[in-house]
Biopython code that builds the backbone (N, CA, C, O; Angstrom):
import numpy as np
from Bio.PDB.StructureBuilder import StructureBuilder

atoms = [
    (1, "UNK", "N", (0.834, -1.223, -0.003)),
    (1, "UNK", "CA", (-0.076, 0.026, 0.148)),
    (1, "UNK", "C", (0.940, 1.210, -0.039)),
    (1, "UNK", "O", (2.151, 1.112, 0.161)),
    (2, "UNK", "N", (0.281, 2.344, -0.450)),
    (2, "UNK", "CA", (1.127, 3.530, -0.595)),
    (2, "UNK", "C", (0.485, 4.595, 0.054)),
    (2, "UNK", "O", (-0.709, 4.499, 0.338)),
    (3, "UNK", "N", (1.232, 5.750, 0.362)),
    (3, "UNK", "CA", (0.618, 6.838, 1.153)),
    (3, "UNK", "C", (-0.339, 7.506, 0.336)),
    (3, "UNK", "O", (-0.292, 7.439, -0.892)),
    (4, "UNK", "N", (-1.320, 8.232, 1.044)),
    (4, "UNK", "CA", (-2.292, 8.935, 0.291)),
    (4, "UNK", "C", (-1.863, 10.055, -0.542)),
    (4, "UNK", "O", (-1.100, 10.891, -0.058)),
    (5, "UNK", "N", (-2.277, 10.156, -1.748)),
    (5, "UNK", "CA", (-2.061, 11.297, -2.449)),
    (5, "UNK", "C", (-3.227, 11.910, -3.223)),
    (5, "UNK", "O", (-4.334, 11.850, -2.687)),
    (6, "UNK", "N", (-3.111, 12.498, -4.429)),
    (6, "UNK", "CA", (-4.221, 13.106, -5.151)),
    (6, "UNK", "C", (-5.173, 12.222, -5.842)),
    (6, "UNK", "O", (-6.235, 12.630, -6.313)),
    (7, "UNK", "N", (-4.733, 10.897, -5.894)),
    (7, "UNK", "CA", (-5.397, 9.947, -6.685)),
    (7, "UNK", "C", (-6.755, 9.408, -6.006)),
    (7, "UNK", "O", (-6.792, 9.503, -4.779)),
    (8, "UNK", "N", (-7.640, 8.971, -6.519)),
    (8, "UNK", "CA", (-8.811, 8.461, -5.978)),
    (8, "UNK", "C", (-8.798, 6.892, -5.822)),
    (8, "UNK", "O", (-9.880, 6.311, -5.744)),
    (9, "UNK", "N", (-7.728, 6.248, -5.777)),
    (9, "UNK", "CA", (-7.621, 4.796, -5.741)),
    (9, "UNK", "C", (-8.079, 4.319, -4.368)),
    (9, "UNK", "O", (-7.887, 4.958, -3.334)),
    (10, "UNK", "N", (-8.693, 3.158, -4.442)),
    (10, "UNK", "CA", (-9.261, 2.628, -3.242)),
    (10, "UNK", "C", (-8.243, 2.056, -2.349)),
    (10, "UNK", "O", (-8.540, 1.834, -1.175)),
    (11, "UNK", "N", (-6.942, 1.770, -2.849)),
    (11, "UNK", "CA", (-5.941, 1.170, -1.959)),
    (11, "UNK", "C", (-5.079, 2.242, -1.537)),
    (11, "UNK", "O", (-3.961, 1.941, -1.120)),
    (12, "UNK", "N", (-5.427, 3.433, -1.583)),
    (12, "UNK", "CA", (-4.638, 4.589, -0.947)),
    (12, "UNK", "C", (-4.653, 4.495, 0.598)),
    (12, "UNK", "O", (-5.763, 4.260, 1.076)),
    (13, "UNK", "N", (-3.726, 4.622, 1.383)),
    (13, "UNK", "CA", (-3.672, 4.748, 2.903)),
    (13, "UNK", "C", (-3.543, 6.110, 3.283)),
    (13, "UNK", "O", (-2.611, 6.822, 2.909)),
    (14, "UNK", "N", (-4.569, 6.520, 4.102)),
    (14, "UNK", "CA", (-4.362, 7.882, 4.618)),
    (14, "UNK", "C", (-3.115, 8.027, 5.502)),
    (14, "UNK", "O", (-2.704, 7.110, 6.212)),
    (15, "UNK", "N", (-2.543, 9.232, 5.415)),
    (15, "UNK", "CA", (-1.308, 9.510, 6.305)),
    (15, "UNK", "C", (-1.642, 10.333, 7.362)),
    (15, "UNK", "O", (-0.743, 10.833, 8.039)),
    (16, "UNK", "N", (-2.932, 10.567, 7.627)),
    (16, "UNK", "CA", (-3.331, 11.530, 8.836)),
    (16, "UNK", "C", (-4.614, 10.885, 9.236)),
    (16, "UNK", "O", (-5.265, 10.119, 8.526)),
    (17, "UNK", "N", (-4.988, 11.369, 10.746)),
    (17, "UNK", "CA", (-6.332, 11.005, 11.373)),
    (17, "UNK", "C", (-7.284, 12.173, 10.744)),
    (17, "UNK", "O", (-6.948, 13.305, 10.396)),
    (18, "UNK", "N", (-8.538, 11.578, 10.704)),
    (18, "UNK", "CA", (-9.592, 12.603, 10.321)),
    (18, "UNK", "C", (-10.965, 11.996, 10.833)),
    (18, "UNK", "O", (-11.231, 10.799, 10.728)),
    (19, "UNK", "N", (-11.849, 12.981, 11.423)),
    (19, "UNK", "CA", (-13.192, 12.431, 11.735)),
    (19, "UNK", "C", (-14.112, 13.280, 10.800)),
    (19, "UNK", "O", (-14.028, 14.508, 10.783)),
    (20, "UNK", "N", (-14.910, 12.648, 10.096)),
    (20, "UNK", "CA", (-15.931, 13.274, 9.177)),
    (20, "UNK", "C", (-17.243, 13.517, 9.803)),
    (20, "UNK", "O", (-17.663, 12.828, 10.733)),
    (21, "UNK", "N", (-17.933, 14.579, 9.244)),
    (21, "UNK", "CA", (-19.278, 14.837, 9.651)),
    (21, "UNK", "C", (-20.011, 13.594, 9.324)),
    (21, "UNK", "O", (-19.734, 12.939, 8.319)),
    (22, "UNK", "N", (-21.041, 13.222, 10.245)),
    (22, "UNK", "CA", (-21.921, 12.243, 9.942)),
    (22, "UNK", "C", (-22.850, 12.450, 8.773)),
    (22, "UNK", "O", (-23.060, 13.586, 8.350)),
    (23, "UNK", "N", (-23.381, 11.442, 8.267)),
    (23, "UNK", "CA", (-24.231, 11.794, 7.149)),
    (23, "UNK", "C", (-25.377, 10.646, 7.184)),
    (23, "UNK", "O", (-25.084, 9.496, 7.511)),
    (24, "UNK", "N", (-26.747, 11.033, 6.816)),
    (24, "UNK", "CA", (-27.226, 12.322, 6.868)),
    (24, "UNK", "C", (-27.131, 12.920, 8.334)),
    (24, "UNK", "O", (-27.030, 12.270, 9.374)),
    (25, "UNK", "N", (-27.185, 14.308, 8.191)),
    (25, "UNK", "CA", (-27.117, 15.026, 9.331)),
    (25, "UNK", "C", (-28.084, 16.223, 9.239)),
    (25, "UNK", "O", (-27.620, 17.096, 8.506)),
    (26, "UNK", "N", (-29.216, 16.509, 9.731)),
    (26, "UNK", "CA", (-29.755, 15.488, 10.866)),
    (26, "UNK", "C", (-30.140, 14.132, 10.262)),
    (26, "UNK", "O", (-30.133, 13.887, 9.056)),
    (27, "UNK", "N", (-30.500, 13.222, 11.306)),
    (27, "UNK", "CA", (-30.771, 11.831, 10.937)),
    (27, "UNK", "C", (-32.139, 11.599, 11.615)),
    (27, "UNK", "O", (-32.479, 12.308, 12.562)),
    (28, "UNK", "N", (-32.960, 10.569, 11.117)),
    (28, "UNK", "CA", (-33.963, 9.991, 11.843)),
    (28, "UNK", "C", (-33.611, 8.763, 12.488)),
    (28, "UNK", "O", (-33.632, 8.809, 13.718)),
    (29, "UNK", "N", (-33.253, 7.538, 11.890)),
    (29, "UNK", "CA", (-32.990, 6.375, 12.588)),
    (29, "UNK", "C", (-31.689, 5.980, 12.512)),
    (29, "UNK", "O", (-31.178, 5.422, 13.483)),
    (30, "UNK", "N", (-31.029, 6.194, 11.446)),
    (30, "UNK", "CA", (-29.675, 5.806, 11.347)),
    (30, "UNK", "C", (-28.704, 6.946, 10.682)),
    (30, "UNK", "O", (-29.181, 7.876, 10.032)),
    (31, "UNK", "N", (-27.401, 6.802, 10.888)),
    (31, "UNK", "CA", (-26.480, 7.748, 10.242)),
    (31, "UNK", "C", (-25.146, 7.087, 10.184)),
    (31, "UNK", "O", (-24.865, 6.183, 10.972)),
    (32, "UNK", "N", (-24.339, 7.498, 9.297)),
    (32, "UNK", "CA", (-23.149, 6.995, 9.140)),
    (32, "UNK", "C", (-21.904, 8.023, 9.396)),
    (32, "UNK", "O", (-21.871, 9.198, 9.031)),
    (33, "UNK", "N", (-20.900, 7.322, 10.096)),
    (33, "UNK", "CA", (-19.759, 8.275, 10.609)),
    (33, "UNK", "C", (-18.520, 7.744, 9.913)),
    (33, "UNK", "O", (-18.104, 6.606, 10.135)),
    (34, "UNK", "N", (-17.927, 8.593, 9.057)),
    (34, "UNK", "CA", (-16.650, 8.187, 8.427)),
    (34, "UNK", "C", (-15.448, 8.835, 9.020)),
    (34, "UNK", "O", (-15.485, 10.009, 9.390)),
    (35, "UNK", "N", (-14.153, 7.936, 9.140)),
    (35, "UNK", "CA", (-13.104, 8.425, 9.837)),
    (35, "UNK", "C", (-11.845, 7.757, 9.148)),
    (35, "UNK", "O", (-11.944, 6.721, 8.491)),
    (36, "UNK", "N", (-10.754, 8.372, 9.332)),
    (36, "UNK", "CA", (-9.602, 7.952, 8.756)),
    (36, "UNK", "C", (-8.369, 7.760, 9.842)),
    (36, "UNK", "O", (-7.965, 8.660, 10.578)),
    (37, "UNK", "N", (-7.887, 6.501, 9.801)),
    (37, "UNK", "CA", (-6.705, 6.299, 10.617)),
    (37, "UNK", "C", (-5.410, 6.097, 9.904)),
    (37, "UNK", "O", (-5.178, 5.249, 9.043)),
    (38, "UNK", "N", (-4.487, 7.123, 10.451)),
    (38, "UNK", "CA", (-3.245, 7.223, 9.760)),
    (38, "UNK", "C", (-2.231, 6.184, 9.923)),
    (38, "UNK", "O", (-1.353, 6.121, 9.063)),
    (39, "UNK", "N", (-2.220, 5.329, 10.933)),
    (39, "UNK", "CA", (-1.464, 4.329, 11.163)),
    (39, "UNK", "C", (-1.970, 3.395, 12.088)),
    (39, "UNK", "O", (-2.819, 3.783, 12.890)),
    (40, "UNK", "N", (-1.558, 2.143, 12.108)),
    (40, "UNK", "CA", (-2.043, 1.115, 13.099)),
    (40, "UNK", "C", (-1.958, 1.518, 14.443)),
    (40, "UNK", "O", (-0.876, 1.794, 14.962)),
    (41, "UNK", "N", (-3.163, 1.577, 15.111)),
    (41, "UNK", "CA", (-3.119, 1.961, 16.549)),
    (41, "UNK", "C", (-4.495, 1.319, 17.250)),
    (41, "UNK", "O", (-5.181, 0.441, 16.727)),
    (42, "UNK", "N", (-4.717, 1.866, 18.385)),
    (42, "UNK", "CA", (-5.912, 1.575, 19.045)),
    (42, "UNK", "C", (-6.893, 2.747, 18.687)),
    (42, "UNK", "O", (-6.537, 3.923, 18.756)),
    (43, "UNK", "N", (-7.984, 2.407, 18.353)),
    (43, "UNK", "CA", (-9.112, 3.439, 17.876)),
    (43, "UNK", "C", (-10.279, 3.316, 18.869)),
    (43, "UNK", "O", (-10.698, 2.211, 19.210)),
    (44, "UNK", "N", (-10.785, 4.445, 19.318)),
    (44, "UNK", "CA", (-12.147, 4.570, 20.086)),
    (44, "UNK", "C", (-12.949, 5.526, 19.428)),
    (44, "UNK", "O", (-12.526, 6.667, 19.242)),
    (45, "UNK", "N", (-14.098, 5.156, 19.052)),
    (45, "UNK", "CA", (-15.228, 5.989, 18.556)),
    (45, "UNK", "C", (-16.258, 5.919, 19.178)),
    (45, "UNK", "O", (-16.959, 4.924, 18.993)),
    (46, "UNK", "N", (-16.673, 6.903, 20.078)),
    (46, "UNK", "CA", (-17.777, 6.761, 20.987)),
    (46, "UNK", "C", (-18.917, 7.804, 20.800)),
    (46, "UNK", "O", (-18.642, 8.889, 20.287)),
    (47, "UNK", "N", (-19.996, 7.560, 21.137)),
    (47, "UNK", "CA", (-21.191, 8.630, 21.106)),
    (47, "UNK", "C", (-21.595, 9.043, 22.470)),
    (47, "UNK", "O", (-21.647, 8.219, 23.383)),
    (48, "UNK", "N", (-21.911, 10.415, 22.655)),
    (48, "UNK", "CA", (-22.299, 10.852, 24.083)),
    (48, "UNK", "C", (-23.682, 11.636, 23.847)),
    (48, "UNK", "O", (-24.045, 12.177, 22.803)),
    (49, "UNK", "N", (-24.401, 11.562, 25.133)),
    (49, "UNK", "CA", (-25.659, 12.387, 24.885)),
    (49, "UNK", "C", (-25.206, 13.790, 25.250)),
    (49, "UNK", "O", (-24.036, 14.072, 25.506)),
    (50, "UNK", "N", (-26.197, 14.631, 25.256)),
    (50, "UNK", "CA", (-25.899, 16.096, 25.443)),
    (50, "UNK", "C", (-25.381, 16.500, 26.739)),
    (50, "UNK", "O", (-24.823, 17.590, 26.860)),
    (51, "UNK", "N", (-25.534, 15.656, 27.773)),
    (51, "UNK", "CA", (-24.860, 15.993, 29.036)),
    (51, "UNK", "C", (-23.587, 15.405, 29.143)),
    (51, "UNK", "O", (-23.048, 15.444, 30.250)),
    (52, "UNK", "N", (-22.941, 14.811, 28.106)),
    (52, "UNK", "CA", (-21.612, 14.321, 28.102)),
    (52, "UNK", "C", (-21.576, 12.782, 28.636)),
    (52, "UNK", "O", (-20.451, 12.299, 28.760)),
    (53, "UNK", "N", (-22.455, 12.138, 28.893)),
    (53, "UNK", "CA", (-22.494, 10.694, 29.406)),
    (53, "UNK", "C", (-22.376, 9.948, 28.127)),
    (53, "UNK", "O", (-23.071, 10.222, 27.149)),
    (54, "UNK", "N", (-21.443, 8.956, 28.146)),
    (54, "UNK", "CA", (-21.270, 7.888, 27.050)),
    (54, "UNK", "C", (-22.565, 7.126, 26.813)),
    (54, "UNK", "O", (-23.097, 6.594, 27.788)),
    (55, "UNK", "N", (-23.115, 7.023, 25.626)),
    (55, "UNK", "CA", (-24.085, 6.054, 25.519)),
    (55, "UNK", "C", (-23.786, 4.807, 24.539)),
    (55, "UNK", "O", (-24.401, 3.741, 24.569)),
    (56, "UNK", "N", (-22.819, 5.106, 23.738)),
    (56, "UNK", "CA", (-22.404, 3.944, 22.865)),
    (56, "UNK", "C", (-20.904, 3.988, 22.415)),
    (56, "UNK", "O", (-20.356, 5.049, 22.114)),
    (57, "UNK", "N", (-20.274, 2.779, 22.387)),
    (57, "UNK", "CA", (-18.874, 2.713, 21.791)),
    (57, "UNK", "C", (-19.145, 2.068, 20.480)),
    (57, "UNK", "O", (-19.540, 0.903, 20.434)),
    (58, "UNK", "N", (-18.954, 2.764, 19.440)),
    (58, "UNK", "CA", (-19.003, 2.260, 18.148)),
    (58, "UNK", "C", (-17.802, 1.391, 17.662)),
    (58, "UNK", "O", (-17.948, 0.433, 16.903)),
    (59, "UNK", "N", (-16.642, 1.792, 18.145)),
    (59, "UNK", "CA", (-15.411, 1.153, 17.803)),
    (59, "UNK", "C", (-14.460, 1.304, 19.090)),
    (59, "UNK", "O", (-14.338, 2.350, 19.727)),
    (60, "UNK", "N", (-13.834, 0.141, 19.360)),
    (60, "UNK", "CA", (-12.888, 0.206, 20.602)),
    (60, "UNK", "C", (-11.981, -1.020, 20.255)),
    (60, "UNK", "O", (-12.191, -2.090, 20.826)),
    (61, "UNK", "N", (-10.970, -0.892, 19.326)),
    (61, "UNK", "CA", (-10.067, -1.864, 18.862)),
    (61, "UNK", "C", (-8.886, -1.279, 18.158)),
    (61, "UNK", "O", (-8.854, -0.096, 17.817)),
    (62, "UNK", "N", (-7.860, -2.175, 17.935)),
    (62, "UNK", "CA", (-6.760, -1.676, 17.156)),
    (62, "UNK", "C", (-7.157, -1.833, 15.696)),
    (62, "UNK", "O", (-7.755, -2.840, 15.316)),
    (63, "UNK", "N", (-6.840, -0.884, 14.914)),
    (63, "UNK", "CA", (-7.121, -0.879, 13.429)),
    (63, "UNK", "C", (-5.978, -0.475, 12.633)),
    (63, "UNK", "O", (-5.152, 0.330, 13.061)),
    (64, "UNK", "N", (-5.898, -1.078, 11.341)),
    (64, "UNK", "CA", (-4.800, -0.759, 10.494)),
    (64, "UNK", "C", (-5.190, 0.708, 9.715)),
    (64, "UNK", "O", (-6.329, 1.160, 9.599)),
    (65, "UNK", "N", (-4.088, 1.249, 9.278)),
    (65, "UNK", "CA", (-4.255, 2.542, 8.544)),
    (65, "UNK", "C", (-5.484, 2.217, 7.509)),
    (65, "UNK", "O", (-5.643, 1.119, 6.975)),
    (66, "UNK", "N", (-6.278, 3.294, 7.330)),
    (66, "UNK", "CA", (-7.292, 3.178, 6.238)),
    (66, "UNK", "C", (-8.496, 4.073, 6.651)),
    (66, "UNK", "O", (-8.446, 4.699, 7.710)),
    (67, "UNK", "N", (-9.532, 4.137, 5.863)),
    (67, "UNK", "CA", (-10.674, 4.882, 5.966)),
    (67, "UNK", "C", (-11.804, 3.906, 6.340)),
    (67, "UNK", "O", (-11.868, 2.796, 5.812)),
    (68, "UNK", "N", (-12.581, 4.274, 7.140)),
    (68, "UNK", "CA", (-13.678, 3.378, 7.937)),
    (68, "UNK", "C", (-14.979, 4.103, 7.935)),
    (68, "UNK", "O", (-14.984, 5.327, 8.064)),
    (69, "UNK", "N", (-16.063, 3.439, 7.800)),
    (69, "UNK", "CA", (-17.462, 3.853, 8.169)),
    (69, "UNK", "C", (-18.038, 3.000, 9.092)),
    (69, "UNK", "O", (-17.799, 1.792, 9.091)),
    (70, "UNK", "N", (-18.863, 3.600, 9.969)),
    (70, "UNK", "CA", (-19.682, 2.935, 10.899)),
    (70, "UNK", "C", (-21.011, 3.607, 11.024)),
    (70, "UNK", "O", (-21.180, 4.809, 10.823)),
    (71, "UNK", "N", (-22.027, 2.684, 11.400)),
    (71, "UNK", "CA", (-23.279, 3.176, 11.354)),
    (71, "UNK", "C", (-23.759, 3.540, 12.975)),
    (71, "UNK", "O", (-23.358, 2.881, 13.934)),
    (72, "UNK", "N", (-24.491, 4.460, 13.065)),
    (72, "UNK", "CA", (-25.087, 4.659, 14.577)),
    (72, "UNK", "C", (-26.547, 4.779, 14.361)),
    (72, "UNK", "O", (-27.048, 5.444, 13.455)),
    (73, "UNK", "N", (-27.214, 4.084, 15.264)),
    (73, "UNK", "CA", (-28.642, 4.148, 15.372)),
    (73, "UNK", "C", (-29.249, 4.856, 16.427)),
    (73, "UNK", "O", (-28.708, 4.722, 17.525)),
    (74, "UNK", "N", (-30.299, 5.618, 16.353)),
    (74, "UNK", "CA", (-30.806, 6.394, 17.384)),
    (74, "UNK", "C", (-31.602, 5.518, 18.563)),
    (74, "UNK", "O", (-32.141, 6.023, 19.547)),
    (75, "UNK", "N", (-31.562, 4.249, 18.281)),
    (75, "UNK", "CA", (-32.258, 3.463, 19.186)),
    (75, "UNK", "C", (-31.409, 2.984, 20.408)),
    (75, "UNK", "O", (-30.225, 3.318, 20.445)),
    (76, "UNK", "N", (-31.926, 2.241, 21.385)),
    (76, "UNK", "CA", (-31.101, 1.792, 22.389)),
    (76, "UNK", "C", (-29.745, 1.117, 22.000)),
    (76, "UNK", "O", (-29.732, 0.371, 21.020)),
    (77, "UNK", "N", (-28.666, 1.327, 22.677)),
    (77, "UNK", "CA", (-27.430, 0.790, 22.411)),
    (77, "UNK", "C", (-26.943, -0.108, 23.356)),
    (77, "UNK", "O", (-27.745, -0.572, 24.166)),
    (78, "UNK", "N", (-25.641, -0.474, 23.404)),
    (78, "UNK", "CA", (-25.065, -1.420, 24.267)),
    (78, "UNK", "C", (-24.943, -0.756, 25.669)),
    (78, "UNK", "O", (-24.811, -1.545, 26.604)),
    (79, "UNK", "N", (-24.963, 0.420, 25.927)),
    (79, "UNK", "CA", (-25.057, 1.203, 27.270)),
    (79, "UNK", "C", (-26.372, 1.509, 27.737)),
    (79, "UNK", "O", (-26.578, 2.141, 28.773)),
    (80, "UNK", "N", (-27.409, 0.994, 26.860)),
    (80, "UNK", "CA", (-28.762, 1.034, 27.213)),
    (80, "UNK", "C", (-29.494, 2.277, 27.174)),
    (80, "UNK", "O", (-28.897, 3.320, 26.908)),
    (81, "UNK", "N", (-30.833, 2.263, 27.434)),
    (81, "UNK", "CA", (-31.538, 3.385, 27.348)),
    (81, "UNK", "C", (-32.222, 3.803, 25.917)),
    (81, "UNK", "O", (-31.495, 3.916, 24.929)),
    (82, "UNK", "N", (-33.399, 3.991, 25.840)),
    (82, "UNK", "CA", (-33.993, 4.653, 24.653)),
    (82, "UNK", "C", (-33.512, 5.933, 24.415)),
    (82, "UNK", "O", (-33.452, 6.617, 25.437)),
    (83, "UNK", "N", (-33.132, 6.502, 23.341)),
    (83, "UNK", "CA", (-32.348, 7.749, 23.189)),
    (83, "UNK", "C", (-33.623, 8.662, 22.665)),
    (83, "UNK", "O", (-34.299, 8.476, 21.653)),
    (84, "UNK", "N", (-33.741, 9.646, 23.602)),
    (84, "UNK", "CA", (-34.688, 10.683, 23.467)),
    (84, "UNK", "C", (-34.023, 11.980, 23.076)),
    (84, "UNK", "O", (-34.641, 12.884, 22.513)),
    (85, "UNK", "N", (-32.642, 12.046, 23.417)),
    (85, "UNK", "CA", (-31.977, 13.255, 23.062)),
    (85, "UNK", "C", (-32.048, 13.437, 21.571)),
    (85, "UNK", "O", (-32.171, 12.485, 20.800)),
    (86, "UNK", "N", (-31.959, 14.800, 21.159)),
    (86, "UNK", "CA", (-31.967, 15.191, 19.844)),
    (86, "UNK", "C", (-30.446, 15.538, 19.370)),
    (86, "UNK", "O", (-30.100, 15.440, 18.193)),
    (87, "UNK", "N", (-29.645, 15.923, 20.337)),
    (87, "UNK", "CA", (-28.158, 16.328, 19.990)),
    (87, "UNK", "C", (-27.258, 15.257, 20.566)),
    (87, "UNK", "O", (-27.463, 14.927, 21.734)),
    (88, "UNK", "N", (-26.345, 14.711, 19.927)),
    (88, "UNK", "CA", (-25.323, 13.949, 20.284)),
    (88, "UNK", "C", (-23.970, 14.501, 19.829)),
    (88, "UNK", "O", (-23.834, 15.266, 18.875)),
    (89, "UNK", "N", (-22.998, 14.047, 20.591)),
    (89, "UNK", "CA", (-21.637, 14.327, 20.123)),
    (89, "UNK", "C", (-21.009, 12.953, 19.977)),
    (89, "UNK", "O", (-21.419, 11.976, 20.602)),
    (90, "UNK", "N", (-19.853, 12.918, 19.003)),
    (90, "UNK", "CA", (-19.216, 11.678, 18.795)),
    (90, "UNK", "C", (-17.754, 12.001, 18.804)),
    (90, "UNK", "O", (-17.319, 13.062, 18.357)),
    (91, "UNK", "N", (-17.074, 11.145, 19.279)),
    (91, "UNK", "CA", (-15.516, 11.399, 19.445)),
    (91, "UNK", "C", (-14.732, 10.320, 19.006)),
    (91, "UNK", "O", (-15.086, 9.148, 19.133)),
    (92, "UNK", "N", (-13.490, 10.745, 18.401)),
    (92, "UNK", "CA", (-12.700, 9.818, 17.778)),
    (92, "UNK", "C", (-11.403, 10.024, 18.545)),
    (92, "UNK", "O", (-10.880, 11.132, 18.662)),
    (93, "UNK", "N", (-10.884, 8.842, 19.088)),
    (93, "UNK", "CA", (-9.581, 8.927, 19.875)),
    (93, "UNK", "C", (-8.791, 7.977, 19.278)),
    (93, "UNK", "O", (-9.281, 6.853, 19.169)),
    (94, "UNK", "N", (-7.339, 8.230, 18.742)),
    (94, "UNK", "CA", (-6.572, 7.406, 18.177)),
    (94, "UNK", "C", (-5.242, 7.974, 18.188)),
    (94, "UNK", "O", (-4.992, 9.068, 17.681)),
    (95, "UNK", "N", (-4.336, 7.200, 18.796)),
    (95, "UNK", "CA", (-2.904, 7.606, 18.883)),
    (95, "UNK", "C", (-3.030, 9.054, 19.784)),
    (95, "UNK", "O", (-3.622, 9.064, 20.863)),
    (96, "UNK", "N", (-2.478, 10.118, 19.276)),
    (96, "UNK", "CA", (-2.585, 11.372, 19.999)),
    (96, "UNK", "C", (-3.623, 12.221, 19.362)),
    (96, "UNK", "O", (-3.743, 13.389, 19.732)),
    (97, "UNK", "N", (-4.421, 11.701, 18.385)),
    (97, "UNK", "CA", (-5.472, 12.437, 17.801)),
    (97, "UNK", "C", (-6.787, 12.370, 18.603)),
    (97, "UNK", "O", (-7.218, 11.299, 19.029)),
    (98, "UNK", "N", (-7.435, 13.596, 18.801)),
    (98, "UNK", "CA", (-8.614, 13.781, 19.530)),
    (98, "UNK", "C", (-9.546, 14.664, 18.576)),
    (98, "UNK", "O", (-9.122, 15.699, 18.062)),
    (99, "UNK", "N", (-10.792, 14.205, 18.381)),
    (99, "UNK", "CA", (-11.729, 15.205, 17.709)),
    (99, "UNK", "C", (-13.173, 14.813, 18.045)),
    (99, "UNK", "O", (-13.528, 13.639, 18.156)),
    (100, "UNK", "N", (-13.980, 15.867, 18.199)),
    (100, "UNK", "CA", (-15.418, 15.677, 18.617)),
    (100, "UNK", "C", (-16.343, 16.539, 17.617)),
    (100, "UNK", "O", (-16.055, 17.669, 17.222)),
    (101, "UNK", "N", (-17.384, 15.888, 17.311)),
    (101, "UNK", "CA", (-18.327, 16.561, 16.368)),
    (101, "UNK", "C", (-19.767, 16.378, 16.894)),
    (101, "UNK", "O", (-20.027, 15.494, 17.709)),
    (102, "UNK", "N", (-20.560, 17.104, 16.486)),
    (102, "UNK", "CA", (-22.080, 17.070, 16.814)),
    (102, "UNK", "C", (-22.915, 16.369, 15.645)),
    (102, "UNK", "O", (-22.556, 16.370, 14.468)),
    (103, "UNK", "N", (-24.008, 15.808, 16.103)),
    (103, "UNK", "CA", (-25.010, 15.317, 15.066)),
    (103, "UNK", "C", (-26.352, 15.582, 15.724)),
    (103, "UNK", "O", (-26.438, 15.843, 16.924)),
    (104, "UNK", "N", (-27.328, 15.513, 14.966)),
    (104, "UNK", "CA", (-28.710, 15.851, 15.412)),
    (104, "UNK", "C", (-29.722, 14.693, 14.917)),
    (104, "UNK", "O", (-29.743, 14.226, 13.778)),
    (105, "UNK", "N", (-30.411, 14.384, 15.806)),
    (105, "UNK", "CA", (-31.690, 13.302, 15.470)),
    (105, "UNK", "C", (-32.857, 14.072, 15.429)),
    (105, "UNK", "O", (-33.068, 14.901, 16.314)),
    (106, "UNK", "N", (-33.690, 13.888, 14.446)),
    (106, "UNK", "CA", (-34.991, 14.395, 14.323)),
    (106, "UNK", "C", (-35.927, 13.280, 14.484)),
    (106, "UNK", "O", (-35.583, 12.114, 14.293)),
    (107, "UNK", "N", (-37.193, 13.655, 14.859)),
    (107, "UNK", "CA", (-38.101, 12.577, 15.135)),
    (107, "UNK", "C", (-39.042, 12.646, 14.042)),
    (107, "UNK", "O", (-39.971, 11.842, 13.976)),
]
sb = StructureBuilder()
sb.init_structure("model")
sb.init_model(0)
sb.init_chain("A")
sb.init_seg("    ")
for serial, (resi, resn, name, xyz) in enumerate(atoms, 1):
    if name == "N":
        sb.init_residue(resn, " ", resi, " ")
    sb.init_atom(name, np.array(xyz, "f"), 0.0, 1.0, " ", f" {name:<3s}", serial, name[0])
structure = sb.get_structure()
C-alpha cells in the first residue's frame, strides 16, 4: 500500500487522522460516521448524550491505517436506554489524535 496522494484509488492509505461529519445530518433512525486512521493503533469512536455521558462505543479496537465507516442508530445501544436526546456528540480517539463533532436526530 502507498501513502495517500491526489489519486482516488481505493488502495490509498491515509497519512493522517480525520473524523468526518456524519451523514445524513440531521438523521431519523440511522446515520453513518466516516473516519481515517493514519497508522495502526488503538481506535475509540464513542457517542455521548448532550450531558456528556457516553451512550455507545461504536469502535474500540486496534485498526490498520485506512478509511472506515460505521453506522449509528438512534435506538437503544450497548450502554442501554432509549435515546430521546436530539443532539449527540461523537468522538474519535486514536494515538494522539482527538476530535469531537455533533450530530442531530430528528423525530
